[in-house]
C-alpha positions in Angstrom: 35.0 2.4 48.5 35.4 2.1 44.3 32.8 0.1 42.7 32.5 -1.0 39.3 29.7 -2.0 37.3 30.4 -4.2 33.7 29.1 -7.2 31.3 33.0 -8.3 29.9 32.8 -5.7 27.3 32.3 -2.7 28.8 32.8 -1.4 32.5 32.1 1.7 34.0 33.5 3.0 37.7 31.7 4.8 39.7 33.3 7.9 41.8 32.3 10.6 43.9 29.7 12.4 41.6 31.3 10.8 38.4 32.4 7.6 36.3 34.9 6.2 33.9 33.9 4.1 31.2 36.3 1.7 29.9 35.9 -0.8 26.5 39.0 -3.4 27.6 38.6 -5.2 23.6 39.1 -1.6 22.0 41.4 0.4 25.1 39.1 3.6 24.9 38.5 5.1 28.3 35.7 8.3 28.8 36.1 10.0 31.8 36.0 10.9 33.8 32.3 11.8 33.3 30.0 14.4 34.8 27.1 16.0 34.8 25.4 19.8 35.5 22.9 22.1 35.8 23.3 25.3 34.4 20.4 27.8 35.8 19.8 31.6 35.7 22.3 32.3 38.4 24.0 29.6 39.3 26.2 26.2 38.1 25.3 22.9 40.1 27.9 20.2 39.7 27.0 16.5 39.7 30.3 16.1 41.5 32.2 18.1 44.5 29.3 17.7 47.0 28.0 15.0 49.4 25.9 12.6 47.1 25.4 8.4 46.8 25.0 6.1 44.4 22.0 3.5 44.2 23.4 0.5 42.3 20.9 -2.0 41.2 23.7 -4.2 39.7 22.8 -7.8 38.0 25.2 -10.9 37.0 26.3 -8.8 34.1 25.8 -5.1 33.8 23.0 -2.9 35.7 22.4 0.8 36.7 23.5 3.3 38.9 22.2 6.1 40.1 23.8 9.5 41.9 22.0 11.7 43.8 23.4 14.8 45.9 22.1 15.2 49.2 22.3 18.8 48.4 21.3 20.9 45.1 23.2 19.7 42.2 22.1 17.2 39.4 21.8 13.4 39.5 23.2 11.2 37.3 22.1 7.7 35.8 24.7 5.4 34.4 22.5 2.2 32.3 25.2 -0.8 31.8 23.7 -3.7 29.3 23.7 -7.6 30.4 25.8 -7.9 27.2 27.3 -5.3 24.5 29.0 -2.6 24.5 26.2 0.3 24.4 26.4 2.3 27.8 23.4 5.0 28.3 23.8 7.9 30.2 20.6 10.1 31.5 20.7 13.2 33.8 18.5 15.3 35.2 17.4 18.1 38.1 14.8 19.2 40.7 13.9 22.2 41.1 14.8 23.8 44.8 12.8 26.4 44.2 11.0 28.7 41.2 14.3 29.2 38.8 15.3 29.4 35.5 16.8 26.5 33.5 19.5 27.5 30.8 20.6 23.7 30.2 21.6 20.1 31.5 24.8 18.6 30.4 25.0 15.1 30.9 28.2 13.7 30.1 31.5 15.9 30.2 34.9 13.8 30.0 37.9 12.9 28.4 38.7 10.4 25.6 41.8 8.5 25.8 43.6 7.5 23.3 43.2 10.9 21.7 41.2 10.1 18.2 42.1 11.3 15.2 39.1 12.1 13.2 35.6 13.3 13.9 32.5 12.6 12.2 30.4 15.9 12.2 26.6 15.9 12.5 24.2 19.0 11.2 21.3 20.7 12.7 19.1 20.5 10.3 19.1 18.8 6.6 20.9 22.3 5.0 23.5 22.2 7.7 27.2 21.0 7.2 27.7 17.3 7.8 31.4 15.5 7.3 34.5 13.8 9.0 36.9 16.6 11.0 39.9 16.5 12.7 39.4 15.0 16.5 41.3 18.5 17.6 39.6 20.7 16.0 36.7 22.7 18.5 33.3 22.7 17.4 29.9 21.2 17.8 27.9 18.5 16.2 24.2 17.7 16.6 21.9 15.0 17.6 25.5 12.2 17.3 28.7 12.1 17.0 31.6 9.2 16.0 35.6 10.6 17.2 37.8 7.6 15.1 41.2 6.5 15.8 43.7 3.0 15.3 42.0 1.6 18.0 38.3 2.0 16.6 35.5 4.6 17.5 33.6 5.8 20.6 30.3 6.9 19.3 27.5 9.6 21.1 24.4 9.3 20.0 21.0 11.1 21.8 18.4 8.6 21.7 15.8 10.9 22.4 14.6 15.2 20.7 11.3 15.2 22.7 12.0 18.4 24.3 15.5 20.0 24.1 18.3 19.4 21.4 21.3 17.7 21.8 24.5 19.6 20.9 27.8 17.4 21.7 30.4 20.1 21.6 34.8 18.8 22.1 37.9 20.7 22.5 40.3 17.8 21.0 39.5 14.9 23.2 37.2 16.4 25.9 33.7 16.3 25.1 30.3 18.0 26.4 27.0 16.7 25.8 24.3 19.3 26.3 20.6 19.4 26.2 18.8 22.8 25.7 17.8 25.4 23.2 17.9 25.2 19.5 20.7 27.1 17.7 20.4 30.0 16.1 21.4 29.6 11.7 23.1 32.4 10.4 23.1 33.3 6.9 27.0 33.2 5.0 27.1 36.4 3.0 28.0 35.5 -0.8 26.6 32.2 -0.4 23.4 30.2 -0.2 24.9 28.5 2.6 24.1 29.5 6.7 26.0 28.5 9.8 24.5 26.8 12.2 25.6 28.3 15.7 26.4 27.0 19.5 23.0 27.1 20.9 22.6 30.1 23.6 20.8 29.9 27.2 17.3 28.9 27.6 15.2 30.4 30.6 12.7 27.8 30.9 11.0 28.5 34.3 11.2 25.3 36.6 8.3 25.8 39.8 9.6 24.3 43.1 10.1 20.5 43.6 9.3 20.0 39.5 11.8 17.5 38.2 13.8 18.1 34.5 15.5 15.4 32.1 17.5 16.1 29.9 17.1 13.1 26.4 18.9 10.3 27.5 22.2 9.6 25.7 23.9 6.1 23.9 27.8 5.9 23.9 29.7 3.2 22.7 33.0 1.7 21.9 34.1 -0.6 19.2 36.7 -1.6 16.5 34.0 -1.3 13.4 33.7 2.3 13.1 30.7 2.0 10.6 28.9 -0.8 12.1 29.2 0.8 15.4 27.1 4.3 14.4 24.8 2.1 12.6 24.0 0.7 15.7 23.5 3.6 17.1 21.7 5.2 14.8 19.1 2.4 15.1 18.8 2.6 18.4 17.6 6.1 18.6 15.4 5.2 15.7 13.9 2.6 17.5 13.9 4.9 20.6 11.8 7.6 19.1 9.3 5.1 17.4 10.9 5.6 13.4 7.6 5.6 10.8 8.6 3.3 8.2 7.0 3.6 4.5 5.4 0.3 3.1 3.3 1.5 0.1 4.9 2.0 -3.2 8.8 3.9 -3.7 8.9 7.9 -3.6 10.2 7.9 -7.3 8.8 10.2 -10.1 9.6 13.8 -11.2 9.3 17.0 -9.2 8.7 20.6 -10.4 11.2 22.8 -8.0 14.3 22.7 -9.8 13.4 23.3 -13.7 10.8 25.5 -12.7 11.0 26.9 -9.8 8.1 30.0 -8.6 7.1 29.8 -12.1 5.6 26.5 -12.7 2.2 26.2 -13.9 -0.5 23.7 -14.8 0.1 22.7 -17.8 3.6 22.2 -17.4 3.1 20.1 -14.5 0.7 17.8 -16.6 3.0 17.7 -19.8 5.9 16.6 -17.4 3.6 14.1 -16.1 2.4 12.7 -19.5 6.3 12.3 -20.2 7.0 10.5 -16.9 4.0 7.9 -17.6 4.9 7.3 -21.2 8.8 6.8 -20.5 8.3 5.1 -17.5 5.8 2.7 -17.5 7.2 -0.2 -17.4 9.0 0.7 -14.1 6.2 -0.4 -11.7 6.2 2.4 -8.7 8.2 5.2 -11.3 4.9 7.9 -11.1 5.5 10.3 -8.6 4.8 13.8 -9.6 5.1 16.3 -7.2 4.4 20.0 -7.3 6.6 22.6 -5.3 6.7 25.9 -4.4 5.2 28.4 -6.4 1.7 27.1 -6.4 0.4 29.1 -3.4 -0.6 32.9 -2.6 1.9 32.9 -0.5 3.9 31.3 2.5 1.1 31.2 5.1 -1.6 32.1 2.8 -2.1 28.1 1.6 -5.0 29.0 -1.4 -3.9 28.3 -5.1 -2.9 31.0 -7.3 -4.1 31.8 -11.0 -1.8 29.9 -12.7 -3.8 26.2 -10.9 -7.0 25.1 -10.2 -9.0 26.6 -7.4 -10.0 23.1 -5.6 -6.4 21.1 -5.8 -8.6 17.8 -6.0 -8.9 19.1 -9.6 -5.4 18.1 -9.8 -5.0 15.3 -8.1 -7.9 14.0 -10.4 -6.0 14.7 -13.8 -2.2 13.0 -12.2 -4.0 10.2 -11.6 -5.8 10.2 -14.7 -2.4 9.9 -16.4 -1.5 7.3 -14.2 0.6 9.4 -11.3 0.3 9.6 -8.0 0.0 13.2 -7.1 2.4 15.6 -4.0 2.5 18.5 -2.9 4.8 21.4 -1.5 3.9 23.0 1.6 5.9 25.2 4.1 3.3 24.7 7.3 5.4 26.9 9.8 6.3 29.8 7.4 4.6 32.8 7.1 5.3 35.9 4.8 4.6 39.2 6.8 2.6 41.7 5.6 0.7 39.4 3.1 -3.2 38.3 3.2 -3.8 35.6 5.2 -1.6 34.8 8.2 0.8 37.3 7.3 -1.4 39.9 8.6 -4.1 38.4 10.5 -2.4 36.1 13.0 1.2 38.4 13.9 -0.2 37.0 17.3 0.5 32.9 16.6 4.5 33.6 15.3 7.4 32.9 18.0 8.3 36.4 19.1 11.3 38.8 19.3 12.2 40.1 22.0 11.3 43.6 20.9 8.3 42.5 20.6 7.4 42.1 17.0 7.5 38.2 15.2 11.1 36.4 15.2 12.3 36.9 11.3 14.6 34.2 9.9 17.0 35.2 7.4 14.6 34.8 5.0 13.1 38.0 6.7 10.0 35.5 7.2 8.4 34.0 10.5 7.6 31.1 12.1 4.3 29.5 13.5 4.3 29.0 17.3 3.3 25.8 18.1 2.9 26.6 22.2 0.2 28.2 20.8 -2.9 25.7 20.9 -4.8 27.5 18.3 -1.6 27.0 16.0 -1.7 23.6 16.5 -5.3 23.1 15.7 -4.4 25.0 12.6 -1.6 22.8 11.4 -4.2 19.8 12.3 -6.6 21.5 9.6 -3.9 22.1 7.2 -2.8 18.5 7.3 -6.7 17.5 6.7 -7.1 20.1 3.9 -4.1 18.3 2.4 -5.5 14.5 2.5 -9.1 15.9 1.3 -7.2 17.3 -1.9 -5.9 13.7 -2.5 -2.5 14.0 -2.3 -0.2 10.5 -1.7 2.5 12.9 -0.6 3.8 15.9 1.1 7.2 17.5 1.2 7.2 20.0 4.4 10.2 22.5 4.0 11.3 25.2 6.3 10.4 23.2 9.5 13.5 24.9 11.4 11.3 27.7 11.7 9.5 25.8 14.2 12.2 25.4 16.6 13.4 28.4 16.9 13.8 30.1 20.0 11.6 33.5 20.7 9.0 34.5 22.6 6.1 32.0 22.6 2.4 31.5 24.0 3.5 29.1 26.9 6.9 30.0 27.8 7.3 26.1 29.7 7.5 24.9 25.6 10.8 24.4 24.5 11.3 25.5 20.4 12.3 21.4 19.5 8.9 20.3 21.7 6.8 23.0 19.8 8.7 21.8 16.4 7.2 18.0 17.4 4.0 19.1 18.5 2.8 21.1 15.6 4.0 18.8 13.1 2.5 15.7 14.9 -0.6 17.6 14.6 -0.1 18.4 11.3 0.4 14.8 10.3 -2.2 13.3 12.5 -4.5 15.3 10.4 -3.0 13.9 7.0 -3.9 10.5 8.4 -2.0 7.1 7.2 -1.4 6.6 3.8 0.4 9.6 2.5 4.2 9.6 2.6 5.5 12.7 4.1 9.0 14.1 3.5 10.9 16.5 5.7 13.2 19.1 4.6 15.0 22.5 6.0 14.1 20.4 9.0 16.3 19.3 12.7 16.7 15.8 12.0 16.7 13.5 14.7 13.3 15.5 15.9 12.0 14.1 12.4 11.9 10.5 13.7 8.6 9.1 14.5 6.6 11.9 12.4 8.5 11.6 9.0 8.6 8.9 6.6 11.7 10.2 4.9 14.0 13.8 5.3 16.3 15.3 3.2 20.3 15.2 4.6 21.5 17.5 2.3 21.2 21.2 0.6 19.0 22.0 -2.7 20.8 21.8 -5.6 20.5 24.1 -8.4 19.5 24.8 -12.1 19.1 27.6 -14.8 15.8 28.9 -13.9 16.7 29.3 -10.1 19.6 31.3 -10.8 17.6 33.9 -12.6 15.3 34.3 -10.1 17.5 34.5 -7.0 20.6 36.4 -9.2 24.0 34.3 -10.5 26.6 35.8 -7.8 24.8 33.3 -4.9 25.0 30.9 -6.7 28.5 30.7 -7.8 29.8 27.3 -6.2 26.6 25.9 -6.0 25.4 24.7 -9.1 27.1 21.9 -11.7 29.7 19.7 -10.5 30.2 22.2 -7.2 26.9 21.4 -5.7 27.5 17.5 -6.7 30.7 17.3 -4.2 28.6 19.7 -1.0 25.6 17.1 -1.5 28.0 14.0 -1.9 29.7 15.3 1.4 26.1 15.3 3.0 24.9 12.2 2.0 28.1 9.9 2.9 28.4 11.5 6.2 24.7 11.0 6.9 25.1 7.9 5.6 24.0 5.9 9.0 20.5 7.3 8.9 18.7 6.1 6.1 15.6 3.4 7.3 16.8 3.3 11.0 15.3 7.2 11.2 13.8 7.8 8.3 14.2 7.2 4.4 17.4 9.5 3.8 16.3 12.1 0.9 19.5 13.0 -1.5 17.5 15.5 -2.9 16.8 15.4 -6.8 19.0 13.7 -9.8 19.0 16.0 -13.4 21.2 15.6 -16.8 20.8 18.9 -18.4 23.7 20.6 -20.2 25.8 18.4 -21.7 25.8 19.2 -24.9 25.7 23.5 -23.2 28.6 25.7 -22.4 27.1 26.6 -19.1 28.8 25.7 -16.4 25.4 25.5 -14.2 24.4 22.4 -15.9 25.9 18.8 -16.6 28.3 16.9 -18.2 26.9 12.8 -18.7 29.4 11.9 -16.6 28.6 14.4 -13.9 24.9 14.0 -14.5 26.0 9.9 -14.0 27.6 10.7 -10.9 24.7 12.5 -9.1 22.4 9.7 -10.7 24.8 7.4 -9.1 24.7 9.1 -5.8 21.4 9.5 -5.3 20.5 5.9 -6.2 23.2 4.2 -3.4 21.5 6.8 -0.6 18.4 4.6 -1.5 15.6 6.7 -0.5 13.3 9.3 -2.6 14.9 9.4 -5.8 12.9 12.7 -7.9 14.1 13.5 -11.3 13.9 17.7 -11.6 14.8 18.5 -15.6 11.9 19.4 -18.3 11.6 16.1 -19.9 10.8 16.6 -23.1 13.6 18.9 -23.3 16.7 16.2 -22.6 18.6 15.2 -25.7 19.0 11.5 -26.1 22.4 10.8 -24.1 21.1 12.6 -21.2 18.3 10.3 -21.1 20.3 7.4 -21.7 21.5 8.2 -17.9 18.7 8.9 -16.2 16.5 5.8 -17.9 19.4 3.4 -17.3 17.9 0.2 -16.4 20.7 -1.0 -14.3 20.4 3.1 -12.5 16.7 2.0 -11.9 17.4 -0.8 -10.0 19.7 0.7 -7.7 17.4 3.3 -6.7 15.0 3.2 -3.6 17.1 0.7 -1.9 18.4 -0.5 1.6 21.5 2.2 1.3 25.2 2.5 1.5 28.8 2.3 3.3 30.7 4.7 2.3 34.2 2.7 3.6 36.5 5.2 3.5 34.7 7.7 5.0 37.1 8.5 7.8 40.0 8.8 5.2 39.2 11.9 4.2 38.9 14.9 6.8 37.5 18.2 5.9 39.1 21.6 5.9 38.5 23.1 8.9 37.6 26.4 7.5 34.2 24.7 6.0 31.3 25.9 8.0 28.3 25.1 5.5 27.0 22.6 3.2 27.8 24.8 0.0 31.2 25.0 0.8 33.6 22.9 -1.7 35.2 19.6 0.8 38.9 19.2 0.5 38.1 15.5 -0.3 35.4 12.9 0.2 35.1 9.1 0.3 34.9 7.4 -2.9 34.4 3.8 -2.1 30.6 3.2 -1.2 29.3 0.3 -1.0 25.4 -1.7 -1.8 24.0 -4.3 -1.2 21.0 -4.8 -3.6 19.0 -7.9 -3.3 21.9 -11.0 -3.3 24.0 -8.6 -5.2 27.3 -6.5 -4.1 27.5 -2.9 -5.6 30.3 -0.6 -5.4 30.7 2.7 -6.7 33.9 4.3 -7.4 33.7 8.1 -7.8 36.7 10.6 -8.8 35.7 13.8 -7.1 38.5 15.7 -8.4 39.1 17.6 -11.1 41.8 15.3 -13.1 41.7 10.9 -14.3 42.0 8.8 -10.5 42.8 5.3 -10.2 40.8 3.7 -8.0 41.3 0.4 -6.3 38.6 -2.8 -7.1 37.4 -4.5 -4.4 38.6 -7.7 -4.4 35.4 -9.5 -4.2 34.3 -7.6 -7.6 37.2 -8.5 -10.0 35.7 -9.5 -13.5 32.2 -7.4 -12.5 30.3 -5.8 -15.0 30.4 -1.7 -14.8 27.3 -0.7 -15.0 28.2 2.9 -17.1 30.4 2.0 -19.9 29.1 -1.7 -20.1 32.4 -3.3 -19.3 33.9 -6.4 -17.5 36.6 -5.3 -15.2 39.3 -7.6 -14.4 42.1 -5.7 -13.0 43.0 -4.3 -9.7 42.4 -0.8 -10.2 40.5 1.4 -12.9 40.8 4.8 -14.2 37.8 6.9 -13.2 37.4 10.2 -15.4 37.2 13.4 -13.6 34.0 14.0 -11.9 32.6 10.4 -13.3 32.0 7.6 -11.0 32.4 3.4 -12.2 30.1 1.0 -11.1 30.7 -2.7 -10.6 27.8 -5.0 -10.0 28.7 -8.8 -8.5 
């Protein structure tokens, strides 16, 4: 006898070890849905064997759990008393000593077949964008399928132990919890491709129950609102860490000075920053980036900086600045004094017996080892003792790599969170934590902010790393790639963390180098960052900027938009990407051009032109007659002409 749970807006029909979900208002169906468990020697399905549903139904909604009488996974589906969001869970109880390869929480088919799919990248620097729904591939942590009737979205509600990978082949969807993926360098670029996760070999003892991360699934006519709602659910489930202190706005050293940054250069830019932005409360962060340390893993100053960084923080405070610091706590450079020679036994191991090296030839600390966890806590306490107000933690994906670990029962995702949690505990409250190069969902609850796109680049970095590799990375090409990721991850801001769009620069407007930015391009980059709403950090040599470049970076109307509640890319799903694109530095085919935001009581719209030719952009009806920020004119027309590589910003 078929049994159905429902609340009027969503219903679930229970089958023989499967279930089918329907959202009648939008006419979207998912199912029949099944679960699987992959063990070292066999795969077990939720259907195909004897079992029974245990149903706890209410007047509206309820919960149902399928348990097999023989060996196999259990599945659980929860229908809320109201609303469209279903929660799926799955797990397995070992019948003997076994090895877990992975758990499939949901496998099913979407009807009717959707047109577009929102792809979420694994980490900060991974590709995020919109693809055709028929294109095979994987998304991490979340995804959404969009068609004429609306959207169906999938969202992991946890990242404590497993990485959630959502694969598809047309309308067929597979939501799997398991190992962290391998990240592969894409030859000839700065990009990296994320490979499909391989099977784990996680030991299970007889009678041990293993649970997948829970998954929220919902369908609705409002595609963007649905994505935002599920992101908010995930943030709440993982205890989003909110920042109640002053804005993270100011200046940082990496993109102009790179590894060559010196003490006096940092202080010189701090002085200029405070002079030019003294009337802008909270625009006072000065972050020292990579280059201050002896080596990765040996977090002691080189001779260009004081031996005790407390002296530097005191100098910055004396200038009226809040000091920030860059660290890569999981990253170790082999063969250098410090951890690189003293503690290879702390590394995530390669099956061959040595440290597991990443694409940059560095190894990662294994936080399944209690000694590493203690070291992380002490490192956080050291940063606090130095007196920094914010810390940027980079290359965090290293802590989640799968390999040979001190404790073979600890997964990569779990080790990453354990190590980062220890660092944050040592750091204490009151210090802003900004993640970067990080698996995205595991940062929730631990970092206040997190990067949502790749790195931009400038001339010093080109000289350090080589011009050929920088092709397609600098100038407007870099802005386009960054905009794709920021737009695709619009829903994460202040639901998971403050979304960090990377830096704002204006260098090169009077130069012939293609690596710099024209005035229109720097306006576009600055607008993108301000609409994103997260950290807003300048990165040029401030004293070397021209008057025209300064008018961009010091525009009061622009600065009023920064550090806000984010935005919506209204035409996000109108611009699918090329199926061949596999990394964040690759150029998008097309991009969302209409971003809207609310800042206080004002409605704001950014009309972008990502092309190389002039373009006409429709003016939102509610903004006819609005003031345009960059040209200081009123716009009383149905459309506005936007130059190549430019943006026009309308404010009610």
